[in-house]
N, C-alpha and C positions, 0 to 999 in steps of 0.2 A: 688511605687518604689521611692527612692530618685534619685536626678539627677545623682549622682555617679553610682548608681545601673543601671540606665537607660543606661548610657554611657558604662558600662561594658557589659550589655546585647547586645548592638548593635556593640560591637567591631568587631565581625566576619563579619559584614555586611557593614562596612564603605567603601565607595567608594572614599571619599575625605573629607578633613577637612580644613576650612578656618579660619584664625585668626579673633577673635572678633574685631569689630570696637571700642569697649569700652575697655579702659585699664584695664587689670585684669579680663575681662569677659571670659566666657568659649568659646572655639572654636565652630564654627558652623559645625556640622557634616552632611554629606550627606550619606544616607543609602539606600541600595537596597530594592526592593519590597519584597523579600523573608523575610528579617528581619522585615519589617513593618507588613507583614501578620502574622508572628509568634507572634509578640507582640500584635497585634489586637486580635488574637484568645485567647491569654493568658488573656487579659483584658476584653474579651466579647464585643468588639467594632467592628463596621464596619470598613473597611479599611479607608474610608473617615474620620470617626470620630477619628480614631487613628492618621491619618496624622495631623488633627487639634490639637490634644492634644500635639503631639511631636513638632510641629512647635513652640509652646509656650516655649519650653525649648531648642531651638536652634538645633533641630534635623529635618532636611529637607529630604523629599523624594528625592532620586537621580533623579527621573523623572522631578523634578522641579528645578534642579541645575541651569539651564540656565535662570530661572526666578529670581534667587537670584541677587540682585542689581537692578532689575527692579521693583519688588514688595516687599513691606515690609512684615514682619510676619503677621501684622494685616490684610493686604490686601489679602494675601494667605489664611489665616484662614477664612476670610469673603467670598472669592471666593468659597471655598470648601463647604460652607453651603448655597450658593446662589441658587435661583430657578428662572429659566428663561423660559418664554413661547416663543416658536418658531413656528410661523405659516407659513407653507410652507417649504418643505424639498427638493426643486428642485435646480434650478440654483444658487440662493442666499443661500437658507437655508442649503444645504449640506455643503457648504464651511464655513458658519458662525458656524454651529454646530461643525464641526471638529476643527475649531480654538478655540472655547470656551472650548471644552472638553480638548484639549491639554494644554491650559493655566491653567486649574484647576477648572472650574465651576463644582459645585456639582450635580445639578439636571437640566435636560432639559425636559420640557413638549413639545413633538413633535406632531404637529397636521398637518396631510395631508391625504386625502382620495384617492389620485391619485396613479397610478402605473407607473413604469418606462417603457418608450418605446424608440425605436431607435432614435427618434429625440432629445432625451435628452443627447445622448452620447457626443455631442460636448462641453458640458459645466457643466453638473451636477455631483457633486463630487462622489456620490455613484451610478451613472448610469454606469453599467458594462454589458458586454454581459451576465454574469452570473446572473445579477439581473433584466434583462428585464422581465416585466410582474409581478414583485413583488411589494408589497406596499412600497411606499416611506418612510412613517413614521417608519414602523417596520424594513425595511432594514437599514435606517439611524441609528436607535437604535442599531442594531447588529454591525454595523461598528464602532460606538462610543465606545461600550463596548470592542471591540477588540483593540482599541487604548488607552483607558483610563479606567483602571480597577476600579477606584474610582467612576465613574459616575453612577448616577441613571437616567434612561430614562423612562418617562411616554409616552406611545404611544397612540395617539388618532387618529384612522383611520376613521374619520367621518367628513363630511362637517361642517365647521364653519359657523355660521350665526349670525345675529345681536342678536338673542335670546340667543344663547349659549356663546357668547363672554364674558359676565360678569362672568360666571362661570369659563371660561378658564383663565381669568386674575387674578382671586381671589387668593390671597396668593403669587403672584409672585413678584420678585424683579425687573424684567424688562419684557416688552412685545416687541418682535422683529417681525417686519413685513417683511416677505419674500414672500408675496402673489403676485399673478399675476392678481388679480381682484381689480380694483380701488375702486368700491363701498365698498368692504370688507375691504380694507385698511383704508378707511375713518371711517368705523364702528369700526375697531379695535382701531384706535387712540382715538376715542370718548370714547369707553368702558374703555380703559386703563387709560386715564387721569381722567375720572370720579371716578375711583377706587383708584386714587392716585398712579398708577403704571407708572413709566417712560416708554416712548415709543420710540423705535428705528425704523426708517423707512429706507427702501432701495428699489430701483427700477432700472431696467436696460432696455434699448431699444437700439438695434443695438450696437454701440460702446461707449455708454455713459450711465451715471446713476446718481442718487441722493442718498444722505444719510444724516440723521440728528438724533439728540436725543432731544426730547421735554419732559418737566416736567409738564407744566400746560396749555399752550396755544395750541389749535388745529391749525396746520399749513397746513395740507393736502388740505383743501378746496380751499385755494388760489393757491396751487401748481397744483392741478388737478380740475379746474373749470368745465370741461366737463367729467362727470363720469358715464355716462349711459352705458347700456349693449352693445349697438352698438360700443361704444368707446373701451370697454373691448375686444370685438371680434377682432376689427381692430388691437389692440395692440398685442394680442396673435399671430396674423398671421405674425408679423414682424420678420425680422432677428434679431439674438441676439448673441453677441460675448461671447465666454467662458472666454476670458481674461477680458472683462469688468465686467462680473459677479463675477469673483474671486476678482477683484480690489475693487468693491463696497462692497463685503463681508468682505474684510479686514478692510475697513473703519468702517463698522458696528460693527465688533468684537472689534475694538479699542474703539469705543464709549461705548460699554458695559463694557469693563474692566476698562476704565478710570472712569466711573461712580461708579463701585463697589469699586474701590480703594479710591475714595473720601469719599464715605459713611463709609468705614472701618476705615479711618483715621480721622473721625470727621470733615472733610472739607465740606463746603456747596456744594451740588450738583449743577451743572450748565447745562443749555441747551446748545446745540452746534449750531454753524452756520449751514446753509444749504450748504452741499458740493456738487459740481458738478464735476464729473470726466469724462473727454472726452478722450478716448483712440485713437481717430482718429488723435489727434494732436501729442502727448498726453499732457493733461493739467488738473490741479486741481485748481478749483476756490472755494472760500467760500463767502457766502452772509449772512450778519447779518440782522435779522428781527427786 
């Protein structure tokens, strides 16, 4: 289809039109999902691939209209084809997954072998009375598909280990640490960076937490020098604020989207500072390594 034919096709589905920033350029159109689905079917494309094709000719999905002005066309197209590994679908992972799906990430590989129980209800995004006893990874995938029809979810309901991590990070654009085991966090950072996959860390305890993005240098060994099994069990028994979990998850999602945007626009990726968010104050600090 020519650009004019495309615009004629989508006329019944237009929800808004914004003038082009370039003098004489075509308006940017925002079209509803009914029209996108019809065009994708006509072209034999997935909805996600159809969105990517149309973005390049100034036709945006209505669902991303509030992304317009925050993300460039290049960034949105890259986000839709991005693949992110998310280890842990609980207190941090559920919030991170939902944020990334809503912003436009194309594929999430969800890894968690646990099930939801009542103690999760104070903080975990997909923990509901209706989901108690159900697998976290599969339930999270169902929730994401319900909020973001473009997304592809790979569910891995099996324990991650040092042996399986290289396979889990392979082919990913980011590896996101939402685990509650410190030794496994260390192993994930090591596996991701060895594979050349950027690593996003998050952790929460009581009313505070940490987040950072690293590209080459392992940073967790200095952050968690005591990482044995006893320390793990002690940490799991501590109180944890749902507000702190959501706050750290927002930082992690922002680190992910910022990295994807820089890559899409040909800018050099950068590691982040170590962020410390303390909701008991509240206070956000950053530390440069």
